N, C-alpha and C positions, 0 to 999 in steps of 0.2 A: 723653702720658707726662711732660709737663713739669710742674714742681711749683707754680709761683707765678703762672700765667696761668689764663684761663678759655677753653674751647674756642670760644666765641662771638665773642671779641675779635678785631677786625681789628688786624693787627700791622704793616702797612705802610701808609703814607699814600698817597692817590690819586696823589700827585706821584711818589712812589718806584715805585709799581707801573708808571706810564707809562713812566718812565726805563728800568725793567728790560725791559719789553716792546719799547721802542724799540731798546735796545741790542742785544737777542736778534735783532730783525728785521734789523739791519744785518749780521748774520752769518747769515742765512737760517735763523734758529731760531725755534722757538716756545716759549712759556712754559707750563709746568705750575704750577698754583697748589694748595698745600696748604690746603685750606679746610674747617673744621667749621661756623663761623658764617655766617649769611646775610650780615652786613655785609661780610665777606671775600669771599664768593662774588660779590656783586654789584660790588664795587669791582674784583676780579680781571677779571671779565667786561667791565666798561665800560673797563678798561685795555687789554683785547685778549688777555688769556690764553686759550690755546686747549684746556686741559684743567683740570678741577676734580677734585682727588683727594680722596676721602670725600664731601664735599658733604652734611654730616649735617643742616644745617638748610635744605637746599634745598626751596623751596615752589614753587607754580605760577608766580609771577612770575619767580623765577629760572630755573625750567625753560623758561619761554617766551624768556627772553632767551638762554639757551643754545642754543635752537633757531635763533633769528634770527641769532645770531653763528657758528654752526657749531661751537660748542664741545663737547667730548667729556667725558662724566663717567666717572671710574674709581673706583667706589664702595668696593672693597676691604672687602666684609662679612667675608670670610674671617678677617682678622686680628683683628677685633672679637669675633667667635664664639670664636676660640682663646683670646684673653685673658679672656674671660667665664669660661672654664674654668679660670682659673689664679689664683684668688683668693688662695691660699696664697702665691704667689710674686711676684704684681705688687705694687708698693708701694701701701699703703692710699689715699694721695691720687690715685693714677692709677686705681685700681679704681673709686673713688667716681665720678670723672668718667666712666669708661667705662660704668658702670652706668646713669648718668643719661642718657646720649645714646643708648644702644643701640636703644631703641624708636623714638626720633626718626629715627635713621639707616635703620631698616627702612622707616619711612614715607617718608622722602626717596627711597629707591630705587623704591618703588612709584609715587610721584608722577612721577618722571623718566621711567619706562618709559610711564605713562599719557599723558604730554604729549608722547612722541615724541623724548626727549633720545637722541642717540647715545651708546652705552655702549661702553667697552672694558674688558675683564676685567683686573683687577690684584688682588694678594693681599697686598701690603705685608708680606711674611714678613721678620721680623728675629729670629726665635727659632730657636735650634738645638733639634734633637729630632724629634719625630713630625710636626711640621707640614710638613716638606719631603716632597715627593712625593704629598701629600694636597691640594695647592693647587688642584686641579681641582674640588674641592667648590664652588668659586665659581660653577662653571656651574650647579649645583643652586640655589645662592642667587639667581642672576639669573633663573631659572625662577620660583622662588618669588615674585620680585618682579614677574613678569608677562610676561617674555619668552617666546616659544616655544623649545622646545629648540634648533631650527636657529638662531635668532636669538642665543641664548646661546653657541652654538658660534662664530658669526660674531664675536661680541664677544670671544671668546677667541683668535681667530686673525686675521682679515681686519682687524678694527678696531684692533687693538694698533699696528700701524705708523703708522696715521694720526695717533696722538698725538704724533709727531715731526715732523710738518709736511713742509717741503721736505728735511729730512735723513732721511726714512723709508727704511728698507731695502726691497728688493723681496722681501717675504716675507708669509706669512700667507694666501696663496692658491694654489690647485692651478691655476697659469697657466704657461704657457711663459715662460721667462725669469727666473721667480721662483725664490728659494732653494728647493730641494727638501727642505724640513723637514716630514717626515710622521710621525704615529703611527698604529699600528692597534691595535684593541682586539678582545677575543674575543667581542663582542656588538655590538648596535645600541644606542650610548648615546643616541640620540633617543627610544628607547622605554623603555629601562631606565636610569633617572637614577642608580639605585644604584651604577653603575659609576664615576661620577665620584668621585675621591677615593680610589679603590682602585688603587694601582700595579700590583698583580698582575694586573689586567685589561688591562694594556698588553702586547700581545704583540710588537710590533716598533717601532722608532724608526729613522728615517733622519734624518741631519743633513747638509744640503748634498748629498743623494743617496747618501750613504755610511751603510750600515747600522751602527748603533752598539748596537742591541739586536735580538736575534732569539731565538726559542725554543731552549731548551737541551735 
């Protein structure tokens, strides 16, 4: 969405990236790297970043490095698809960049899945309106990229906290001692993928064990 740079450019030097990761490590935190281009992806991984957000120009070499270093990809296909449908409102310079990288991003997701990269679901929503409540469409996007439905659910639940390293909350799993954050749907979302992205199919929501949505 920025106007005067190119998505493939690396914007921090190797020395800056190392300093960022080292400083975060002193506070028992991990670093998330916002990367489209492969130069930034590789530099961030070599510096010790633990998540790559977007990863548009990720290829097999980058995927292998992610697997070896235990890094997690958060591809955020949802926001790209949302913006592709907003040509009338997205600034022309931004839309041109978006259209140019969309197919490459889809290829990168398939490559990551094929090479065994750990994936956590994220949507990168920053728009008001209809996108909110529909972000679970990203589960379908992950299946389209090659994950099984249950692997996509795992990416949307259990893998999310892992992006925070030592600071991760006890959530994302149905395990004793974890936060009791649970949703229930009116069918089997592993068999009917059209349920994802449809808020009306969610019948119950529990937050920390307290019901915050029940049938009316």
